[in-house]
TORMARGU-432507 format. One record per residue (C-alpha): residue in three letters; x, y, z. Coordinates in pm, 1 decimal, decimal comma. Each point is the difference from the previous one (the first is absolute). Layout:
<pts>
<pt resn="ALA" x="X" y="Y" z="Z"/>
...
</pts>
This chain:
<pts>
<pt resn="MET" x="-804,6" y="-109,3" z="1730,8"/>
<pt resn="GLY" x="289,8" y="-203,9" z="112,7"/>
<pt resn="GLY" x="199,3" y="-146,9" z="227,6"/>
<pt resn="ALA" x="-103,9" y="-349,3" z="-5,6"/>
<pt resn="VAL" x="361,6" y="-156,6" z="-8,5"/>
<pt resn="SER" x="340,6" y="112,1" z="133,1"/>
<pt resn="ALA" x="194,3" y="221,2" z="-133,0"/>
<pt resn="GLY" x="288,3" y="-103,5" z="-195,8"/>
<pt resn="GLU" x="368,1" y="61,2" z="-75,2"/>
<pt resn="ASP" x="1,3" y="2,7" z="-407,7"/>
<pt resn="ASN" x="-268,0" y="-103,8" z="-265,5"/>
<pt resn="ASP" x="58,2" y="-352,4" z="59,3"/>
<pt resn="ASP" x="-48,4" y="3,9" z="330,1"/>
<pt resn="LEU" x="-348,3" y="195,5" z="-27,0"/>
<pt resn="ILE" x="-83,6" y="-297,6" z="-259,3"/>
<pt resn="ASP" x="89,6" y="-274,3" z="227,7"/>
<pt resn="ASN" x="-226,2" y="145,1" z="310,7"/>
<pt resn="LEU" x="-285,2" y="71,2" z="-301,4"/>
<pt resn="LYS" x="17,5" y="-354,0" z="-94,6"/>
<pt resn="GLU" x="43,9" y="-102,0" z="409,0"/>
<pt resn="ALA" x="-392,0" y="161,8" z="33,9"/>
<pt resn="GLN" x="-139,4" y="-131,9" z="-285,1"/>
<pt resn="TYR" x="-4,6" y="324,0" z="-237,1"/>
<pt resn="ILE" x="191,6" y="-173,8" z="-239,7"/>
<pt resn="ARG" x="-121,6" y="-325,3" z="-112,9"/>
<pt resn="THR" x="141,2" y="-68,1" z="-330,1"/>
<pt resn="ASP" x="342,8" y="-22,5" z="-164,6"/>
<pt resn="LYS" x="-75,9" y="243,0" z="-294,6"/>
<pt resn="VAL" x="-95,9" y="257,1" z="257,4"/>
<pt resn="GLU" x="276,7" y="-54,6" z="214,5"/>
<pt resn="GLN" x="233,2" y="-7,4" z="-315,6"/>
<pt resn="ALA" x="-118,8" y="342,1" z="-85,2"/>
<pt resn="PHE" x="24,1" y="153,1" z="331,8"/>
<pt resn="ARG" x="368,9" y="-116,9" z="50,9"/>
<pt resn="ALA" x="104,7" y="139,1" z="-342,8"/>
<pt resn="ILE" x="-139,4" y="349,3" z="103,5"/>
<pt resn="ASP" x="161,9" y="155,7" z="245,1"/>
<pt resn="ARG" x="-267,3" y="226,0" z="223,8"/>
<pt resn="GLY" x="284,7" y="244,1" z="91,4"/>
<pt resn="ASP" x="51,7" y="82,7" z="-332,2"/>
<pt resn="TYR" x="-346,5" y="157,7" z="-29,8"/>
<pt resn="TYR" x="116,3" y="253,0" z="314,3"/>
<pt resn="LEU" x="134,5" y="334,8" z="3,1"/>
<pt resn="GLU" x="330,3" y="42,1" z="121,1"/>
<pt resn="GLY" x="-31,4" y="67,3" z="352,3"/>
<pt resn="TYR" x="-288,9" y="-242,2" z="77,3"/>
<pt resn="ARG" x="154,4" y="-317,3" z="-104,2"/>
<pt resn="ASP" x="28,4" y="-139,6" z="368,1"/>
<pt resn="ASN" x="-379,0" y="-41,7" z="24,1"/>
<pt resn="ALA" x="-27,7" y="-175,0" z="-361,9"/>
<pt resn="TYR" x="-4,1" y="-371,3" z="162,6"/>
<pt resn="LYS" x="-248,3" y="77,5" z="279,2"/>
<pt resn="ASP" x="-351,5" y="-115,0" z="-70,5"/>
<pt resn="LEU" x="-120,8" y="344,2" z="0,0"/>
<pt resn="ALA" x="-164,5" y="234,0" z="-277,3"/>
<pt resn="TRP" x="239,4" y="332,3" z="-105,3"/>
<pt resn="LYS" x="-136,6" y="288,0" z="-128,3"/>
<pt resn="HIS" x="202,7" y="338,9" z="-88,2"/>
<pt resn="GLY" x="-169,7" y="280,4" z="-172,9"/>
<pt resn="ASN" x="-166,9" y="-149,0" z="-298,6"/>
<pt resn="ILE" x="221,1" y="-336,2" z="18,6"/>
<pt resn="HIS" x="-157,5" y="-320,0" z="176,5"/>
<pt resn="LEU" x="74,4" y="-350,2" z="39,7"/>
<pt resn="SER" x="-285,5" y="-220,7" z="174,4"/>
<pt resn="ALA" x="146,5" y="-258,5" z="289,8"/>
<pt resn="PRO" x="168,9" y="-291,3" z="-150,1"/>
<pt resn="CYS" x="-277,5" y="-227,7" z="131,2"/>
<pt resn="ILE" x="-223,9" y="166,6" z="-200,8"/>
<pt resn="TYR" x="176,0" y="-47,4" z="-336,2"/>
<pt resn="SER" x="65,9" y="-357,8" z="112,7"/>
<pt resn="GLU" x="-378,5" y="-45,4" z="12,3"/>
<pt resn="VAL" x="-70,2" y="173,4" z="-326,6"/>
<pt resn="MET" x="247,7" y="-175,5" z="-182,2"/>
<pt resn="GLU" x="-131,6" y="-332,6" z="106,5"/>
<pt resn="ALA" x="-360,3" y="60,2" z="-35,8"/>
<pt resn="LEU" x="57,3" y="139,1" z="-369,1"/>
<pt resn="ASN" x="120,2" y="-357,5" z="-89,1"/>
<pt resn="LEU" x="262,4" y="106,2" z="-273,1"/>
<pt resn="GLN" x="47,7" y="-188,0" z="-285,9"/>
<pt resn="GLN" x="229,5" y="58,7" z="-324,9"/>
<pt resn="GLY" x="-139,1" y="189,5" z="-268,2"/>
<pt resn="LEU" x="-252,9" y="155,2" z="215,7"/>
<pt resn="SER" x="-118,4" y="381,0" z="-61,5"/>
<pt resn="PHE" x="32,7" y="201,6" z="335,2"/>
<pt resn="LEU" x="-119,7" y="345,8" z="131,6"/>
<pt resn="ASN" x="118,3" y="198,0" z="280,2"/>
<pt resn="LEU" x="-239,2" y="250,3" z="95,9"/>
<pt resn="GLY" x="192,6" y="226,2" z="223,6"/>
<pt resn="SER" x="339,3" y="-127,6" z="-75,5"/>
<pt resn="GLY" x="209,7" y="231,4" z="176,1"/>
<pt resn="THR" x="365,4" y="-106,9" z="33,2"/>
<pt resn="GLY" x="-35,8" y="-291,4" z="-237,0"/>
<pt resn="TYR" x="132,6" y="-243,4" z="276,3"/>
<pt resn="LEU" x="-330,1" y="-202,3" z="-61,3"/>
<pt resn="SER" x="-1,6" y="8,3" z="-375,1"/>
<pt resn="THR" x="362,7" y="-99,9" z="-38,8"/>
<pt resn="MET" x="-25,1" y="-296,7" z="214,9"/>
<pt resn="VAL" x="-329,1" y="-125,1" z="-189,9"/>
<pt resn="GLY" x="219,5" y="57,0" z="-349,7"/>
<pt resn="LEU" x="227,8" y="-287,4" z="128,4"/>
<pt resn="ILE" x="-290,2" y="-220,8" z="2,3"/>
<pt resn="ILE" x="-186,2" y="68,1" z="-289,4"/>
<pt resn="GLY" x="280,0" y="8,3" z="-263,0"/>
<pt resn="PRO" x="100,0" y="218,7" z="-297,8"/>
<pt resn="PHE" x="-318,5" y="-134,4" z="-177,7"/>
<pt resn="GLY" x="-212,1" y="186,6" z="275,3"/>
<pt resn="VAL" x="-163,9" y="328,8" z="34,6"/>
<pt resn="ASN" x="95,6" y="223,0" z="298,9"/>
<pt resn="HIS" x="-176,2" y="358,4" z="22,6"/>
<pt resn="GLY" x="3,0" y="237,0" z="278,7"/>
<pt resn="VAL" x="-237,0" y="306,4" z="72,1"/>
<pt resn="GLU" x="159,3" y="271,7" z="260,0"/>
<pt resn="LEU" x="-173,3" y="309,2" z="98,9"/>
<pt resn="HIS" x="320,4" y="187,5" z="70,1"/>
<pt resn="LYS" x="260,2" y="81,9" z="-282,2"/>
<pt resn="ASP" x="302,9" y="0,5" z="229,8"/>
<pt resn="VAL" x="-87,9" y="-314,7" z="143,4"/>
<pt resn="VAL" x="-24,1" y="-152,1" z="-367,5"/>
<pt resn="ASP" x="375,0" y="148,9" z="-78,1"/>
<pt resn="TYR" x="105,4" y="-144,9" z="334,6"/>
<pt resn="ALA" x="-118,1" y="-355,5" z="-104,7"/>
<pt resn="LYS" x="148,3" y="14,2" z="-367,2"/>
<pt resn="ASP" x="357,9" y="102,1" z="224,5"/>
<pt resn="ARG" x="-50,8" y="-314,6" z="218,3"/>
<pt resn="LEU" x="-92,9" y="-200,1" z="-317,7"/>
<pt resn="GLU" x="285,9" y="124,2" z="-169,3"/>
<pt resn="GLU" x="259,1" y="-69,6" z="257,8"/>
<pt resn="PHE" x="-131,8" y="-344,1" z="53,1"/>
<pt resn="ILE" x="39,6" y="-96,0" z="-398,0"/>
<pt resn="ARG" x="356,3" y="147,1" z="-40,1"/>
<pt resn="ASN" x="145,1" y="-110,7" z="358,0"/>
<pt resn="SER" x="-183,0" y="-292,9" z="163,2"/>
<pt resn="ASP" x="128,4" y="-343,1" z="-38,8"/>
<pt resn="SER" x="-344,7" y="-101,9" z="52,9"/>
<pt resn="PHE" x="-116,1" y="125,7" z="-338,5"/>
<pt resn="ASP" x="222,6" y="-273,2" z="-158,2"/>
<pt resn="LYS" x="-157,8" y="-276,4" z="182,3"/>
<pt resn="PHE" x="-360,2" y="65,9" z="-131,3"/>
<pt resn="GLU" x="-161,7" y="76,5" z="-326,1"/>
<pt resn="PHE" x="-187,8" y="329,5" z="83,5"/>
<pt resn="CYS" x="-305,7" y="189,2" z="-128,7"/>
<pt resn="GLU" x="109,6" y="338,0" z="78,1"/>
<pt resn="PRO" x="-273,6" y="238,5" z="136,1"/>
<pt resn="SER" x="-154,8" y="304,9" z="-201,2"/>
<pt resn="PHE" x="-104,6" y="260,1" z="228,5"/>
<pt resn="VAL" x="-257,7" y="327,2" z="-106,3"/>
<pt resn="VAL" x="-85,9" y="280,1" z="221,3"/>
<pt resn="GLY" x="-367,0" y="40,0" z="83,2"/>
<pt resn="ASN" x="-283,8" y="-43,5" z="215,1"/>
<pt resn="CYS" x="-115,3" y="-371,6" z="-3,5"/>
<pt resn="LEU" x="-347,8" y="68,8" z="38,5"/>
<pt resn="GLU" x="39,6" y="194,3" z="-329,3"/>
<pt resn="ILE" x="114,2" y="-252,7" z="-254,7"/>
<pt resn="SER" x="-135,8" y="-1,9" z="-328,9"/>
<pt resn="SER" x="-339,0" y="-233,9" z="-39,8"/>
<pt resn="ASP" x="130,8" y="-146,6" z="-314,8"/>
<pt resn="SER" x="320,8" y="-135,2" z="171,5"/>
<pt resn="HIS" x="108,9" y="-367,6" z="-12,7"/>
<pt resn="GLN" x="-96,5" y="-279,4" z="264,6"/>
<pt resn="TYR" x="243,0" y="-144,4" z="221,3"/>
<pt resn="ASP" x="89,9" y="-341,1" z="121,7"/>
<pt resn="ARG" x="94,0" y="147,8" z="361,5"/>
<pt resn="ILE" x="-62,6" y="318,6" z="159,2"/>
<pt resn="TYR" x="127,1" y="152,2" z="345,7"/>
<pt resn="CYS" x="-154,9" y="296,3" z="119,5"/>
<pt resn="GLY" x="251,6" y="152,2" z="271,7"/>
<pt resn="ALA" x="-241,2" y="262,0" z="156,2"/>
<pt resn="GLY" x="-325,5" y="-48,8" z="191,3"/>
<pt resn="VAL" x="-308,3" y="-50,8" z="-215,4"/>
<pt resn="GLN" x="-331,8" y="109,8" z="60,7"/>
<pt resn="LYS" x="-302,1" y="-242,7" z="-58,7"/>
<pt resn="ASP" x="-124,9" y="259,6" z="-250,1"/>
<pt resn="HIS" x="320,1" y="-76,6" z="-228,0"/>
<pt resn="GLU" x="20,7" y="-368,7" z="28,2"/>
<pt resn="ASN" x="-174,2" y="-41,3" z="-308,0"/>
<pt resn="TYR" x="207,2" y="245,9" z="-211,7"/>
<pt resn="MET" x="285,0" y="-235,7" z="122,7"/>
<pt resn="LYS" x="-149,8" y="-336,0" z="-48,3"/>
<pt resn="VAL" x="-57,1" y="129,5" z="-391,3"/>
<pt resn="MET" x="377,2" y="12,1" z="-59,2"/>
<pt resn="LEU" x="7,4" y="-355,4" z="39,8"/>
<pt resn="LYS" x="3,7" y="-267,8" z="-231,9"/>
<pt resn="VAL" x="-189,9" y="-342,3" z="30,4"/>
<pt resn="GLY" x="178,8" y="-227,4" z="240,3"/>
<pt resn="GLY" x="224,3" y="298,3" z="126,8"/>
<pt resn="ILE" x="79,0" y="111,0" z="364,6"/>
<pt resn="LEU" x="-66,1" y="345,9" z="146,5"/>
<pt resn="VAL" x="166,8" y="84,2" z="320,8"/>
<pt resn="MET" x="-49,3" y="301,0" z="202,3"/>
<pt resn="PRO" x="-94,9" y="127,7" z="329,7"/>
<pt resn="ILE" x="-391,3" y="82,3" z="14,3"/>
<pt resn="GLU" x="-197,5" y="63,3" z="349,1"/>
<pt resn="ASP" x="332,9" y="-40,2" z="176,9"/>
<pt resn="GLN" x="50,0" y="-346,1" z="-104,8"/>
<pt resn="LEU" x="266,7" y="-112,3" z="-252,1"/>
<pt resn="THR" x="-227,1" y="-183,1" z="-242,3"/>
<pt resn="GLN" x="79,5" y="-219,9" z="-281,6"/>
<pt resn="ILE" x="-262,0" y="-46,2" z="-297,0"/>
<pt resn="THR" x="-31,8" y="-233,3" z="-273,5"/>
<pt resn="ARG" x="-219,3" y="61,5" z="-325,6"/>
<pt resn="THR" x="-142,9" y="-297,2" z="-43,7"/>
<pt resn="GLY" x="-229,6" y="106,2" z="-330,6"/>
<pt resn="GLN" x="-119,4" y="298,0" z="-136,8"/>
<pt resn="SER" x="-206,4" y="118,2" z="269,2"/>
<pt resn="SER" x="111,5" y="-231,1" z="314,0"/>
<pt resn="TRP" x="284,1" y="27,9" z="216,0"/>
<pt resn="GLU" x="122,4" y="-183,7" z="320,4"/>
<pt resn="SER" x="121,8" y="203,1" z="295,3"/>
<pt resn="LYS" x="235,1" y="-118,9" z="288,2"/>
<pt resn="ASN" x="132,0" y="186,1" z="283,1"/>
<pt resn="ILE" x="374,9" y="-5,7" z="64,8"/>
<pt resn="LEU" x="108,9" y="228,6" z="276,5"/>
<pt resn="ALA" x="-158,9" y="284,3" z="207,5"/>
<pt resn="VAL" x="216,5" y="342,7" z="-93,6"/>
<pt resn="SER" x="-57,0" y="331,2" z="16,7"/>
<pt resn="PHE" x="103,7" y="227,4" z="-339,3"/>
<pt resn="ALA" x="20,4" y="323,4" z="-112,6"/>
<pt resn="PRO" x="-343,0" y="62,3" z="-225,2"/>
<pt resn="LEU" x="29,8" y="79,4" z="-347,7"/>
<pt resn="VAL" x="-5,6" y="350,0" z="-114,8"/>
<pt resn="GLN" x="-275,3" y="140,5" z="-191,2"/>
<pt resn="GLN" x="118,7" y="274,1" z="-215,8"/>
<pt resn="SER" x="-288,2" y="281,4" z="-79,1"/>
<pt resn="ARG" x="17,0" y="308,9" z="-201,7"/>
<pt resn="ASN" x="-120,2" y="348,6" z="127,1"/>
<pt resn="ASP" x="-120,4" y="58,0" z="-349,4"/>
<pt resn="GLY" x="-214,0" y="-285,2" z="-22,6"/>
<pt resn="SER" x="207,8" y="-175,9" z="-291,8"/>
<pt resn="LYS" x="110,1" y="-362,4" z="13,4"/>
<pt resn="PRO" x="357,2" y="-91,5" z="67,5"/>
<pt resn="ASP" x="204,6" y="-167,8" z="-281,2"/>
<pt resn="ALA" x="-20,5" y="-315,7" z="-42,8"/>
<pt resn="VAL" x="249,2" y="-198,8" z="68,7"/>
<pt resn="VAL" x="145,5" y="-230,0" z="-305,6"/>
<pt resn="LEU" x="181,9" y="-304,8" z="121,2"/>
<pt resn="PRO" x="262,2" y="-133,8" z="-221,8"/>
<pt resn="PRO" x="-51,1" y="-221,4" z="-322,6"/>
<pt resn="PHE" x="11,9" y="-367,3" z="42,2"/>
<pt resn="SER" x="335,8" y="-4,3" z="-254,7"/>
<pt resn="VAL" x="131,5" y="-296,0" z="-173,7"/>
<pt resn="ARG" x="393,4" y="-48,2" z="36,3"/>
<pt resn="THR" x="239,5" y="48,1" z="-282,7"/>
<pt resn="LEU" x="159,3" y="-270,3" z="-181,4"/>
<pt resn="GLN" x="323,6" y="112,2" z="108,0"/>
<pt resn="ASP" x="-135,0" y="26,9" z="396,3"/>
<pt resn="ILE" x="-112,7" y="-356,2" z="-58,2"/>
<pt resn="ALA" x="320,2" y="-136,8" z="-136,3"/>
<pt resn="ARG" x="186,5" y="149,3" z="352,8"/>
<pt resn="ILE" x="-279,1" y="-162,9" z="228,9"/>
<pt resn="TYR" x="91,6" y="-328,3" z="-167,2"/>
<pt resn="ILE" x="344,9" y="12,1" z="-39,2"/>
<pt resn="ARG" x="20,6" y="126,4" z="403,5"/>
<pt resn="ARG" x="-247,7" y="-302,1" z="75,6"/>
<pt resn="THR" x="230,8" y="-256,9" z="-202,0"/>
<pt resn="VAL" x="295,1" y="142,8" z="197,1"/>
<pt resn="ARG" x="-108,5" y="9,7" z="312,8"/>
<pt resn="ASN" x="-126,1" y="-389,0" z="-29,9"/>
<pt resn="LEU" x="356,3" y="-66,6" z="-89,6"/>
<pt resn="VAL" x="172,3" y="205,9" z="288,1"/>
<pt resn="ASN" x="-285,5" y="-204,3" z="236,3"/>
<pt resn="GLU" x="81,3" y="-318,5" z="-149,8"/>
<pt resn="GLU" x="393,6" y="39,1" z="54,7"/>
<pt resn="ALA" x="-81,0" y="100,0" z="355,0"/>
<pt resn="LEU" x="-225,8" y="-333,8" z="74,2"/>
<pt resn="SER" x="293,9" y="-231,0" z="-173,4"/>
<pt resn="LYS" x="209,5" y="149,0" z="273,9"/>
<pt resn="GLY" x="-189,3" y="-121,8" z="264,4"/>
<pt resn="PRO" x="-250,1" y="175,3" z="296,8"/>
<pt resn="VAL" x="92,0" y="345,5" z="36,6"/>
<pt resn="GLN" x="126,4" y="14,7" z="359,5"/>
<pt resn="ARG" x="-183,0" y="232,4" z="194,7"/>
<pt resn="VAL" x="116,8" y="303,0" z="232,7"/>
<pt resn="PRO" x="9,1" y="-41,9" z="344,4"/>
<pt resn="GLN" x="-262,3" y="186,1" z="211,5"/>
<pt resn="LYS" x="179,2" y="282,4" z="62,6"/>
<pt resn="ARG" x="-203,7" y="52,8" z="344,1"/>
<pt resn="LYS" x="-234,7" y="-143,7" z="228,3"/>
<pt resn="ARG" x="-299,5" y="164,7" z="-124,3"/>
<pt resn="ARG" x="-263,3" y="179,7" z="199,4"/>
<pt resn="ARG" x="-321,3" y="-199,4" z="87,5"/>
<pt resn="CYS" x="-284,0" y="78,9" z="-223,9"/>
<pt resn="ARG" x="-300,1" y="138,2" z="164,0"/>
<pt resn="PRO" x="-332,8" y="-190,6" z="-82,4"/>
<pt resn="PRO" x="-218,7" y="203,5" z="-274,3"/>
<pt resn="ARG" x="-222,6" y="274,8" z="180,8"/>
<pt resn="ILE" x="-141,7" y="293,4" z="-116,5"/>
<pt resn="ASN" x="102,6" y="372,3" z="50,1"/>
<pt resn="THR" x="-205,1" y="305,7" z="-125,8"/>
<pt resn="TYR" x="229,0" y="274,2" z="-201,7"/>
<pt resn="VAL" x="-208,0" y="297,4" z="-70,9"/>
<pt resn="PHE" x="66,5" y="310,7" z="-180,3"/>
<pt resn="VAL" x="-33,7" y="345,2" z="162,8"/>
<pt resn="GLY" x="76,6" y="264,1" z="-233,6"/>
<pt resn="ASN" x="360,2" y="-92,9" z="-129,4"/>
<pt resn="GLN" x="89,5" y="-229,6" z="296,1"/>
<pt resn="LEU" x="-49,1" y="-370,1" z="50,6"/>
<pt resn="ILE" x="-105,0" y="-74,4" z="354,9"/>
<pt resn="PRO" x="60,3" y="-363,7" z="134,4"/>
<pt resn="GLU" x="-260,6" y="-133,8" z="239,2"/>
<pt resn="PRO" x="173,4" y="-313,3" z="108,9"/>
<pt resn="MET" x="-173,1" y="-264,8" z="197,5"/>
<pt resn="GLU" x="207,0" y="-155,6" z="275,4"/>
<pt resn="SER" x="-38,9" y="-344,1" z="175,5"/>
<pt resn="GLU" x="151,0" y="-194,1" z="251,9"/>
<pt resn="GLU" x="134,9" y="-259,0" z="-303,3"/>
<pt resn="ASP" x="151,9" y="318,6" z="-166,1"/>
<pt resn="GLU" x="200,5" y="80,2" z="326,5"/>
<pt resn="ARG" x="99,2" y="-356,2" z="52,2"/>
<pt resn="ILE" x="141,7" y="-37,9" z="-341,4"/>
<pt resn="GLU" x="182,0" y="345,8" z="5,8"/>
<pt resn="LYS" x="147,4" y="-113,1" z="347,7"/>
<pt resn="GLU" x="124,8" y="-314,2" z="-193,5"/>
<pt resn="SER" x="142,2" y="187,9" z="-267,1"/>
<pt resn="LYS" x="200,1" y="220,5" z="236,9"/>
<pt resn="GLU" x="164,9" y="-335,5" z="122,2"/>
<pt resn="GLU" x="76,7" y="-132,1" z="-313,0"/>
<pt resn="GLU" x="155,9" y="345,8" z="-117,2"/>
<pt resn="GLN" x="219,0" y="-41,8" z="311,9"/>
<pt resn="ASP" x="82,5" y="-371,3" z="-84,3"/>
<pt resn="LYS" x="122,8" y="73,0" z="-349,7"/>
<pt resn="ASP" x="302,0" y="174,5" z="132,8"/>
<pt resn="THR" x="140,1" y="-323,2" z="104,6"/>
<pt resn="VAL" x="-15,6" y="-137,3" z="-360,6"/>
<pt resn="GLU" x="333,5" y="-54,0" z="-188,4"/>
<pt resn="PRO" x="17,5" y="268,0" z="-290,1"/>
<pt resn="LEU" x="-79,8" y="-87,4" z="-323,2"/>
<pt resn="LYS" x="275,0" y="19,9" z="-287,8"/>
<pt resn="PRO" x="-115,7" y="300,1" z="-239,5"/>
<pt resn="GLU" x="-199,0" y="-127,9" z="-293,9"/>
<pt resn="GLU" x="164,1" y="15,7" z="-327,5"/>
<pt resn="PRO" x="-202,5" y="201,8" z="-243,7"/>
<pt resn="GLN" x="-253,5" y="-169,5" z="-228,8"/>
<pt resn="VAL" x="75,6" y="-34,7" z="-363,4"/>
<pt resn="ASN" x="-253,6" y="118,1" z="-261,4"/>
<pt resn="LEU" x="46,5" y="-313,4" z="-242,9"/>
<pt resn="LEU" x="-220,8" y="107,0" z="-261,1"/>
<pt resn="ARG" x="186,1" y="312,3" z="-70,4"/>
<pt resn="ASP" x="337,5" y="-153,1" z="42,1"/>
<pt resn="LYS" x="-120,7" y="-288,5" z="-278,8"/>
<pt resn="ILE" x="-155,3" y="277,4" z="-237,8"/>
<pt resn="LEU" x="319,3" y="190,6" z="9,6"/>
<pt resn="ASN" x="215,6" y="-322,3" z="-93,0"/>
<pt resn="LEU" x="-181,7" y="-85,7" z="-282,9"/>
<pt resn="PRO" x="141,5" y="51,9" z="-369,7"/>
<pt resn="LEU" x="-236,6" y="290,4" z="-43,9"/>
<pt resn="PRO" x="111,1" y="348,1" z="-130,9"/>
<pt resn="GLU" x="10,2" y="248,3" z="289,6"/>
<pt resn="PRO" x="-349,7" y="199,2" z="-73,3"/>
<pt resn="LEU" x="-187,3" y="-319,5" z="-34,9"/>
<pt resn="LYS" x="138,5" y="-89,3" z="376,9"/>
<pt resn="VAL" x="-119,8" y="330,7" z="98,7"/>
<pt resn="TYR" x="-337,6" y="-18,7" z="-142,1"/>
<pt resn="LEU" x="-33,6" y="-367,0" z="143,6"/>
<pt resn="LEU" x="74,2" y="138,5" z="374,2"/>
<pt resn="TYR" x="-253,7" y="306,3" z="-67,0"/>
<pt resn="TYR" x="264,8" y="259,4" z="21,6"/>
<pt resn="ARG" x="84,1" y="-110,8" z="378,4"/>
<pt resn="GLU" x="274,1" y="220,9" z="162,3"/>
<pt resn="LYS" x="94,0" y="-321,5" z="230,8"/>
</pts>
């Protein structure tokens, strides 16, 4: 599924379109989407498609359409300190955004069938932590990924506050998913071609709400020729942070608050002028994307309204040539990093407070 909003030129442009189409509706979800550049999760040579509202698949690597992730993030109703399980965690794009909202005292686990995809997700996560300035603007719950089939999770595993399944769930697996959810928790998954939000209201009671019509590849069911059962997937433990790590979290929080107070005392931040006249956003409409073998085949539904908006978009693109060029933007300064580096502390402690970041 995808194609509900106009294509963007960069990550901020994509988020603007998702907001205009009402897929992103809350500030915390918007902030998480802006902090993680979707293009960073694409392979080299494919990044030009990163800011289109389309799913992408290359081998085992897969990303759902941005409008799907937006609806999932909103439906999960994430809060600080919650536990989250991502079934079919893929590239880690969604798990990383979740980690920015649930914070350092949450739990962030992912299960992915393919080892090469888990390795890819770990590389993307390390790149984010080491090189993205967004990492210093949030308190982060680092995702932990394991290889395995999410239909073979050990029966004695923990229950979670929030669960998302990124593959189509058959009706006979619905209860299997539900029992992993804590009372009061929320499960979001595609079932019978509907992205569905399920809230556990009691030990044996749930409330369901359909969010969006979708088409997902189904969950993979493993079988053994010799009749033996596949190995159970053991999820990571709910570990307690060390005193040393807690100290780092609170020191960084204190410094970040100080930086924010200093910025406020200097007056409101000047917004960067709009760099261009942005293309008009299409109203939400449903396109279906179906897997055929290893290919993702779009089946768009066009309308007269789509044609009209496309025509207006082309006219706006022509008009932008008459707009005066903007001055080059000055690079943003990582104020938290600068403040830590200027503290009267031993260098090894500064490096530790910066999470051994490279920039």
